[in-house]
C-alpha positions in Angstrom: 25.2 -42.2 10.6 27.6 -40.9 7.8 25.2 -41.8 5.3 22.2 -39.7 7.2 24.4 -36.7 7.5 25.3 -36.1 3.4 21.3 -36.7 3.3 20.9 -33.4 5.5 23.7 -31.3 4.7 22.1 -31.6 1.0 18.9 -30.7 2.0 19.9 -27.7 3.9 22.0 -26.2 1.5 19.1 -26.2 -1.1 17.1 -25.1 1.1 19.2 -22.1 1.8 20.0 -21.6 -1.7 15.9 -21.8 -2.2 15.5 -19.4 0.9 18.2 -17.3 -1.0 17.0 -16.9 -4.6 13.4 -16.1 -3.4 14.9 -12.5 -1.4 17.1 -12.4 -4.5 14.0 -12.3 -7.2 11.6 -10.0 -4.4 14.5 -7.5 -4.8 14.8 -7.6 -8.7 11.1 -7.0 -9.3 11.4 -3.6 -6.9 10.9 -0.4 -9.3 10.9 2.1 -6.3 10.4 2.8 -2.8 7.7 4.8 -0.5 9.7 7.6 1.0 6.8 9.6 2.5 3.8 8.7 3.7 0.9 10.6 5.5 -2.6 9.6 6.9 -4.0 6.4 5.1 -1.7 5.3 2.7 -2.1 1.8 1.0 -0.5 -0.3 -1.2 -2.2 -3.2 -3.2 -0.3 -6.0 -4.6 -2.4 -9.2 -6.1 -5.4 -8.2 -4.2 -3.6 -7.7 -0.7 -3.7 -4.3 0.6 -0.9 -3.1 3.1 -0.6 -0.5 5.0 2.3 1.6 3.1 4.8 2.9 5.4 8.8 4.6 4.7 11.2 1.8 3.1 8.1 -0.4 1.7 8.8 -1.9 -1.9 7.2 -0.8 -4.9 6.6 -3.3 -7.8 5.5 -2.8 -11.4 1.3 -3.1 -10.8 1.5 -2.2 -7.3 -1.7 0.0 -7.5 -0.8 3.1 -5.3 -4.2 4.4 -3.1 -4.2 7.2 -0.7 -7.3 8.1 1.8 -9.1 11.1 2.0 -6.6 12.5 4.1 -3.4 10.5 2.8 -0.8 11.3 0.8 2.3 9.0 -0.3 5.6 9.7 -1.6 7.4 7.4 -4.0 11.0 7.3 -6.3 12.0 4.4 -8.3 15.3 3.2 -9.6 15.7 5.7 -12.4 15.5 8.4 -9.7 11.5 9.8 -10.8 9.4 11.0 -8.0 6.1 10.9 -7.3 3.8 12.4 -5.0 0.3 11.4 -5.0 -2.5 13.2 -2.7 -5.4 12.9 -1.1 -8.4 10.1 -2.6 -5.6 9.3 -5.5 -5.5 5.5 -7.2 -2.3 5.2 -9.1 -0.9 2.4 -10.4 3.0 1.8 -12.9 1.8 -1.0 -15.2 5.4 -0.9 -17.4 9.1 0.1 -15.8 11.7 -1.3 -18.1 15.4 0.9 -16.4 17.6 -0.7 -18.7 19.7 2.1 -19.7 23.0 0.4 -20.6 20.9 -1.6 -23.0 18.8 1.5 -24.4 15.9 -0.3 -23.0 13.6 2.3 -20.8 10.2 2.5 -20.5 7.9 4.0 -17.5 3.9 3.4 -18.4 1.5 4.4 -15.6 -2.0 4.5 -14.8 -3.7 7.8 -12.8 -7.4 6.7 -11.6 -8.3 9.6 -9.7 -6.6 12.0 -7.9 -3.6 14.1 -7.7 -0.1 13.4 -9.2 2.9 15.6 -8.8 5.6 14.0 -11.1 8.8 15.4 -11.7 10.3 13.1 -14.2 14.2 10.9 -13.5 16.6 9.0 -16.2 14.5 7.7 -18.2 11.9 10.6 -19.1 15.9 12.2 -20.0 17.2 9.8 -21.7 13.8 8.5 -23.5 11.0 11.2 -23.2 8.7 9.2 -25.8 8.6 6.2 -23.1 6.9 7.7 -20.4 3.0 8.2 -20.5 0.3 8.1 -17.5 -3.0 7.4 -18.9 -5.9 9.0 -16.9 -9.9 8.3 -17.8 -9.7 11.1 -20.7 -6.6 11.1 -21.8 -2.7 10.2 -22.2 -0.1 12.5 -20.5 3.0 12.6 -22.9 6.6 13.1 -20.9 8.1 16.2 -22.4 9.5 18.4 -19.8 10.4 17.1 -16.2 7.9 18.0 -13.8 4.0 18.3 -13.4 0.6 18.5 -12.0 -2.4 16.2 -13.1 -5.4 16.4 -10.8 -8.3 14.4 -11.6 -11.7 14.6 -10.1 -15.1 12.8 -9.9 -17.7 13.9 -12.6 -20.2 15.1 -11.0 -23.5 15.4 -13.0 
């Protein structure tokens, strides 16, 4: 009986440690949080689309998308705030926020829609490290706030 207990206890401890480390790894990947949602708004991660909700974690490479009447607000770990309007697709494909090591980067892409961007600490400390790519060019951030609107080309 003692041998059985010795085997069960280490297995239980390993299971607890694995479960605990999985949680912390997910937290380490979080770059921001959804702070506002109106209408249809979604976070697409690894091909899986989930309805956005307040407090939902945003990871690098998540596609943030809204429907024709949707809107979403996100606050990032460096206090950058973005609001995306109806029928928008936006993704942050590079986010590094390690100010003590002077390792800062905020790279994103906007495919369509509207975006209101209010820069945070990364843009204040290293403005050249922040950019938004669009279908027609790249916007370098040198100020603290701007608005983008990308419409479909109707020929």
